[in-house]
C-alpha positions, 0 to 999 in steps of 0.5 A: 192948901191941901191936895186931898185928905191924905196930903193933909195927913202927911202935912199934919204928921210933920207937926206931930213928929214928937209923937213918932213911934211913942209907946202907948200912943194912938191916932184916933180918927173921927169918921168919916172925913177924918179917917184918910187924914188920920190913916196918913198921919198914923203911917208917917208916925208909925202909930196904931190907928183906930176910930173914935165914934163921934157925930154931928147933930144937925138941925132938924130943918137944916141937917148941915147946920150943927146944933151940937154933937154926940160921941161915945156912949153918952156924951152930948154937946149942944149949942143951946143958943142955936137951939133956942134961936131956931125954936127947936122943941124938946121933943124934936131935939130928943128925936134928933138925938135918938136918930143920930145915936142910932147912926153913931152906933151903926157906924161904929159897928160897921167901921170897927168890924165889931172889934172892941174899942181899946182901953185908953187909960194912960194912953196919949190919944191923938184925935184927928179930923179933916178940919174944924168949923164949929168944933162941936164934934171934936169937943164931944170926942174930947169929952168922951175920951176924957172919961177914960182918963188918958195920959194926954189928949192931942187935937190934930187938924189940918185947918180950923178958925182961931176961935175954934182952936181956942175953944179946943185948947180949953179942954185938950192938952195939946193943939196941932193945926197946919193952918189957922184960918180966919176966913174959914167958911167951909173946911172943903175950901182948903182942899183941891179934892174934898170928895165925900168919904163913903162907908166902904172907903172907911172900911177899906182904910181901917182894914188896911191899917 
């Protein structure tokens, strides 16, 4: 479906053409995987690019399994059903949240080179990731941005399952997706090259843009 994340961003930009060069419009990348996608889209659309700090909250015993996500200074989205099913105690959950918040703040300082975030009030914000599975991280990002009272929130992703897109549509103002996939088991299955993105690669991309 996509050669790599840059190709996905270019494909995504075609569906976002109505936002091309629009004033008070910005592309916000969810790090790390969303950064090269967002950078490619922002270049095609001639829009500014920035980072939106959001991070998956993994289960203590299974870090790859999302039990929620965090974003901004205080936004927290939890999968209460999964937490109960996995019998995760409140203390263990709080420890995991504290640990991921520290990682979130580390990434923000590193990726943004200590630049203050933009004020997004009355801006159209285009939130970009390399794909959605459960969508918890994107949901946390939407809620973090909504607190700033933007003019519009657009969720833009290369691939996601229909059920997740429906959930995003309940909170975002516009949804743009290149491929809605019923058979999505992992985002990477839709990329020929889905190499992990390092901190250094994110820094290089953000400095270039």
